[in-house]
N, C-alpha and C positions, 0 to 999 in steps of 0.2 A: 502761422498766419491763417486767416480765415479765407478760404478760396471757394468761389462760386463757379461751378462748371455747368454750362448749358450744353445739352447733348450728352449728359452723363451716362446714359445707357447705351451709347453707340460704340462702335468698334474702337475708336480712339478714346472717347470719354470714359469708358469703364476702366481702361488702363490708367488714365489720369487719376481717377478716384482712388484706385488701388495704390498707385505709386505715391501719390501725395499724402495719403493717410499713413503709409509706411514711413514717410519722412517726418511725420509728426504734425502735419497740417490738419486744421479743422476744415473738412470739406463738405460743402452743401451741393447736392446734385439736382439739377432740374429734370423732372420726369413728367411724362404725360399719361402713364398707365401703371397698373399694378405690377406688370412684369418689370418695368423700369425701376419701380420702387424697390422690388426685391433685389435687383442687380446692384443698386447703389448701397442698400443696407448690407448686403453680403460682403461688400468690399470696404466696409467701415465708414461709409459716408452717411450724411443725413439727407434723405430724399425730400424734395419739395415739389408739389404738383404745380404745373404752369406750362405756358406756351410762349415762346419768344415772339409770336405774332399777336398775342393778346396781352397788351401792355398792362391791363388791370390785374392780371394774374402775377405779374412780376413784382409789383409793389410789395406783396406779402411774402414773396419767395426770397427776395434779395435782402439780407439782413443789413442793418445800419452800420455794423462793424465789419463789413466785408472789405478785405484788403486787396484781393486779386480777383479779377473777372476773366474767365476763359469762355470764349464763344466757339464751341466745337460742334454746334448743331448744324446740320445740312439736310437737304432733301434732294440729293442727287438722284436723277431718274434711274429706275431699274431697267427700263426697256432698252432694246438695242438701237432703236430709232426714236429717241425722245422727241416729243412735240415741243413747240415753243411754249405752250402753256405749262408743261412740266418744268422746263428750265426757268420760266418766270416764277414758279412757286419756289424753286431753289434760290433764286435771286432774292425773293422776299425774306426767306428764312435767314439768309446771310446778311443782307444789308438792313432791311427793316428790323430784323431780329437784333442786330448790333445796336441800332439806334434806340430800340426799346430797352435793351439791357443797360445802355449808358444812361438813359433817362431815369431808370429805376435805381441805379447805383448811388451810393452815398457820396457826398462831396469829398469825403476822406479817402476815397478809393485811390490806391497807390499804383496799380498796374493792370493793364488789359493785355491779354494774350489771344492772338487770332491765328489759328492754323489755316494758312492760305495754301496755294498750290504753286509749284515751281514754274509750271508752264505759263503763268501769267506774264512772265518776262521772256518768253521764248522769242527769239529774233526772227524776223521775216526771211532773212537769207540763210537761216539754219546754222549760223555761227554760234560758237560758245558764248556764254554770258555768265555774269555773276550778280551779286546783290545790288550793284550800282547801275545795272543796265536799265534802260527805259522799259516800262511795261508795254506789252503788245497783246492785250487780252483777246481771246476769241469768244464765241457765244458761251462756252462752258465756264469761262473764267472772268467774264465781265463783272459779276457781282463781287468776286474776290478782289479785283482791282479797285472797285468802288469802296469796299470796306477798308482796304489799305489806305486809300486817300482820306477816308473819314478819320482814321486813326492819326494820320499825319497832320491833320488839322486840329487835333485836340490840344488843349493847353499844355504848355511845356512842363508843368509840374507833375503830369501824369505820365508814367512810364508805359510806352506802347511797344509791344513785342509782336512782330509778324514772323511766323515760321512757315516758310514756303516748302511744304512737303512734296516729295516725289510721289509717284503712284504707289499706293499701299499694297503690300502683300502680307498675308498671315493666314493661318488655318481658318480664322473666322472673318477674314476680309471678304467683302461681297465679290469683288472682281476675281480673287483667287478661287473661290468656290465655284463661281459661274464658269470660269475658264476650265477648271478641272472637270466639271460635269459635261461641258461641251466637248472637251478633248476626248474624254472617255467614251462619249457617244459618237465621236468622229464627225462632229458637226461644225467645228471651227477650223478655218484654213490656217496652216502654219506659216506659209510664205505669201509674198505678194501683198495686196491691199487688204482692206478689211478693218477690223476693230482697232488695231494698233498702228495702222498706216503702212507705208512701204516697208519692204523687207529690211532695208539697211538703216531705217530711222532709229537714232539712238533714243533710248527710253530711260529716264531717271526714275528709279524705284527706291522705296525705303520700307523696311519692316515696320509694322505699326508699333512694336515695342520700342524701336529706336525713336520714332516720332514722339511717342509719349515721354521717353527719357529726356529728349531735347526740351520739351515743354516744361517738364519738372525742373530741369537744371536752370532754365531761364527764370523760373519762379524763385527757386532757392537763392539764386544769385542776383535777383532783381535786375535782370539784364534787359535792356531795351534795344530796339533796332530791327533790322530785317536780316534773316538768316535762311539759307537754303539747307534743307534737311533731306539729304539723299545718300544712297550708298556710295562707296568710294569711287566706283566706276559705273558708267552707264552701260546698258545692254540693249541690243537691238530687239525690236518687237519679235522678230522671227526667232532669235536665240532664246528669248524668254519662254516662248511657247514650246519650242523644240525641247528644251531642257525639262520643261514641265511635263511634256508628253512622255519622255523617257522614264521619269521618276514616279509619276502618279500611277497607282495601280488600284484596281478595285478593292484589294485587301487593305491597302494602306494609302489611301488617296489624299489625305490631308495632313500627313505627319510632317513635322519640322520643316516649314517652308524654306528656310534659308538653305538647309541641306538638300531638300528634295528638288529645289530649283537649280541646284548646281552652283550656287553663288557662295563665295567664301564668307564664313561667319567669324573669321579670326579677329576682325577689327570692329565687330559689332559690340556695343556696350550693352550688357544685360543688367537688368535691375537686381537680379538675385544671382 
């Protein structure tokens, strides 16, 4: 199949390009700069310049024979205290970006895949939830909820796939590297409040490799619906950071995150 990936040079997107080409798919990756072009080309994809917020650039980027569209582009703020303007930009990339991509896609498009976030359905009382639970988005996930609804309203002959990922971890994941640097500098609290909430708050995480594998499987099997993509067991924010602190060292600070974080990798599906 011919798969178009927006956000192809990102932490998830480049794994999608790599895995989809390995599976024999013809992959076109949307990029915005030369670095992105090199990343997509190195992974066997065809780079196309464009921006999800500039609809005119998408008309030439999305081919008429595209079968599957993946919107993996985001603009999640880097700052520890993001402004509303920063979140608003991420909202536009998610929602306006999806609208522009759908408008540029051919009428023969078969499937749309959207990597969402699992906390879009987090329950106000802290109870467990599954894919059937009502959405309760906060400021960080409002646009993810809006995109989910947009896809739910699409015509029935279009397969829509929403993959609600847990918090990403990987050697090249932004949060992993940021926390490692902060922990090594002894600047990030391990317990109590802060970045990940109260000490006993459960945190659903997922290795980026697994998130990519789930998306590739959904494309291979033409699977629609909503799915939560997370590790087998949640971990508290405090435990996540404490295990990280014990295993990250100046000499080997970013090696094998599944092992270095102390999480079992026995049930993780690896592509190779």
